[in-house]
N, C-alpha and C positions, 0 to 999 in steps of 0.2 A: 062761528059765523061761516059761513058756506061759500067757496070760491067755486063759482061756475067757470067752468071751462069750456070753451067753445071748439070744436070740431069742425074743420074745412069740410066745405060739401063736396060731394062725389062730382067728378068731372062730367061735363055733359058731353053732349053729342059734339064733336069737333075739339075735343079736349080741353075745353077752358072750362073753367070752375064755376059755376053759377054766380053771379053778382059779381062776377071780374070784368071788366071794359075789355070791349073785341079788339082786338089789334088793328092797327090803320097801317098802310102803306107807309105814311109818312108820318110815324111816330113822332111823337116829341121826347123821348127818351134822350137823355144826354148821354154820349160817347167820348171815352177819354181821349183828348187830342193830344197828337203826337208832336213833339217839340212846343209845348204848352208852358205856360207862367212858370208851373212847376218845376219843367225841365230847367229853365234859365236859372231859378233858386238854387237848385243842386248843383249846377256849375258854378254860380256865385259862392258855396259852401265852400267848395274845393278850391275856388282861386286862391285863399290864403295860405293852405297848407302847402300847395304846390307852390309859391312862392318862398316859405319857410324853407321847404326841402331844397329848392335850388340853391336859396342863400348862404343856407347853414349847414348843409352836406355835398350837394354835387361841386359848385364851386370850390372850394377849401379841396375836395378829392382832386378836381381837376388841375388845380392852382400847385397842389404838391407832387403830380405826379410831372405835370411841367417843370417846375424846380429840381426835381431829380435826375432829369433828362439834359439838363444843360449847364456849363461851367459857369457860372455864377462865382464874380468877384464884388465887392460892394459898388464901384463903378459901373459895372456891365449891370446891376441891379437898378440903378438908379438912372442909367441911359437906357435900360430896356432890349439891348443888345448883346444878349449872353449868346454865346456861340453854342448850337446844338451837338451833344454829343452821344446821344445815344444810353444804350448799357454801359459804357466805359466808367462812369462813379460808381456802379454796382459791381463792376469787376475790381475796381480799383480798394471798395471797401470790403470786399469779401477775400483778397489778397492781403490785406493787413494782418501782420501780427497778431493785432489787440483786438481782432473781430472773433476770434473762438473762445477766448477768456469772457469777454463783455457779454457774449450771447449767453454762456453757461453760468455768469452772475445773474443775469435776467431772468433764466428759466428758474434759477435756485430760489430768488427772491419773488418770483409770483407763485411757485408751489407754496414756499412758507408762509406767503401773507393768506393766500387762499386756504390754508389748512388753519390757520388761526382764526380766519373771520368766520369757518364755518362748524370750529368746534367750540368757539367761548360760548359761556353761558352767561347769562344774565344774574 
């Protein structure tokens, strides 16, 4: 069975092909609309992701930084009136005698754990 192929007609005077409709000034060809319903759909798909990131990443990070910069006690935590201390809490931790050994033990534990995880075979 032979398949017939059609070749387009050569352009005629004016640059249009024979059999093609002449262009009109007020053509009915649709143009993409800006801010149309497709744009609303795209934003609607982003809303759950943004809410998730805010609820589970941004707020906890903000809250941890806030907690670390205040002098909290059980009473001040419940009442919400903990005084702002700035970096005094960090200076106190770094000056503590147990900080350096705890940091060293954490580093050794992390390196050994990673070494076992990446070298173990199934």
